[in-house]
C-alpha positions in Angstrom: 32.1 44.9 63.9 35.9 45.4 64.2 38.2 46.2 61.1 42.0 45.4 61.2 44.7 45.1 58.7 45.0 41.5 57.3 48.1 39.5 58.3 49.5 36.4 56.4 47.8 34.3 58.8 44.4 35.4 57.6 45.1 34.6 53.8 43.6 31.0 54.0 40.2 32.4 55.4 40.5 35.4 52.7 40.9 32.7 50.0 38.2 30.6 51.4 35.5 33.4 51.5 36.8 34.4 47.9 36.4 30.8 46.7 32.9 30.7 48.1 31.7 33.2 45.5 33.3 31.6 42.4 30.5 29.2 41.6 27.8 31.9 41.6 29.4 33.6 38.6 28.3 36.8 40.0 31.5 38.4 41.9 34.7 37.3 40.3 36.2 36.5 36.9 38.0 33.6 38.2 36.3 30.4 37.2 38.2 27.8 39.2 39.1 27.8 42.9 42.3 29.8 43.8 45.0 28.6 46.4 46.7 30.6 49.2 49.7 30.4 46.9 47.8 31.8 43.9 47.0 34.9 46.0 50.4 35.6 47.6 51.4 38.1 45.1 48.0 39.9 45.4 48.2 39.8 49.3 51.6 41.4 49.2 50.8 44.3 47.0 48.6 45.5 49.7 50.1 47.9 52.5 48.3 49.7 55.3 49.5 53.1 54.4 48.2 53.1 50.8 46.4 50.0 49.6 45.2 48.3 52.7 43.6 44.9 53.1 41.2 44.8 55.8 39.7 42.0 57.9 36.3 42.2 59.3 35.4 40.5 62.4 32.5 40.1 64.7 33.6 38.6 68.2 36.8 37.6 66.9 35.3 35.4 63.9 36.4 36.7 60.6 33.1 37.6 58.4 34.7 39.2 55.6 37.4 41.3 53.9 38.0 44.6 52.1 40.7 45.1 49.5 41.8 48.4 48.1 44.1 48.1 45.0 45.8 50.3 42.4 43.9 51.3 39.4 45.9 51.0 36.3 49.3 51.2 38.0 50.6 54.6 36.6 51.4 57.5 38.9 48.8 59.8 37.7 46.1 57.2 39.0 47.5 57.0 42.5 44.6 58.8 44.0 42.1 56.1 42.5 41.5 52.8 44.1 39.7 49.7 43.1 37.6 48.5 46.1 36.6 44.8 46.6 34.3 43.8 49.3 33.8 40.0 50.1 31.8 38.4 52.9 31.3 34.8 54.4 28.2 33.4 52.8 26.3 33.6 56.2 26.6 37.3 56.6 25.7 38.3 53.0 22.6 40.5 52.5 22.4 41.5 56.3 23.8 45.0 56.1 27.4 44.2 56.9 28.6 45.3 53.3 27.2 48.6 53.7 28.9 49.1 57.0 32.1 47.9 55.3 31.8 50.3 52.5 31.1 53.2 54.7 34.2 52.3 56.7 36.4 52.2 53.5 34.9 55.7 52.3 35.8 57.2 55.8 39.5 56.0 55.3 40.2 57.4 52.2 41.2 60.9 53.0 44.1 59.4 55.0 45.2 57.2 52.4 45.3 59.9 49.9 42.3 58.2 47.8 40.0 60.9 45.9 38.3 58.2 43.8 36.9 54.9 44.3 35.9 52.3 41.7 34.0 49.2 41.7 34.0 46.6 39.0 31.0 44.7 39.2 29.2 42.0 36.8 25.9 43.5 35.6 24.2 40.5 36.8 25.3 41.1 40.4 22.4 43.2 41.3 22.9 43.0 45.0 26.3 44.7 44.7 25.3 47.0 42.3 22.6 48.2 45.0 25.0 48.3 47.7 27.4 50.7 45.9 24.5 52.9 44.4 23.2 53.4 48.0 26.6 54.7 49.0 26.4 57.3 46.1 28.5 55.4 43.5 27.4 56.0 39.9 27.7 54.4 36.6 30.8 55.4 34.8 31.3 52.6 32.2 30.0 49.7 30.8 32.2 47.1 29.2 30.1 44.7 27.1 30.7 40.9 27.0 34.1 41.2 28.3 33.9 37.9 30.6 33.0 34.5 29.5 31.3 32.8 32.5 30.2 29.3 32.0 29.7 29.8 28.3 27.9 33.0 28.8 29.2 36.3 28.2 28.9 38.9 31.1 29.1 42.7 31.1 31.1 44.6 33.4 30.0 47.8 35.1 32.3 50.2 36.5 30.8 52.3 39.3 32.8 55.4 40.7 32.7 57.7 43.5 34.6 60.7 44.3 35.3 60.4 48.0 37.4 63.3 48.9 38.4 66.5 46.8 
């Protein structure tokens, strides 16, 4: 597995992997497919020094990506980041997410990140297991904050102190 910073040329594959998760109603609050253009501002908010967007490859084939984003956008929260991990469908539930999460945690010190947050729908049991296996804990439950296919969904916020 290789990790590298995403380039704009990777955005179509990033969007394809993201869109593949929308129909399940497990991973994202988007209810319709997004386009590359829809994700341009999001892509440009990432930078290799503080809020990277990593591409994950095996044998030069993109299998997934990792995003670190600002939490709440105010200076006092600069040391806290929201993590998102997305895998191509054929690579899910095979241990790659665990390696991606471990890699990200290892990078946090040089990114000046002391706290990671994961926002996960309560019905996404696989993601919850992944993050809890890495020491993330339940920090919040937001009841029925999302409406997915006429059903309300709870959002769990898992957190972990990654550096002191």
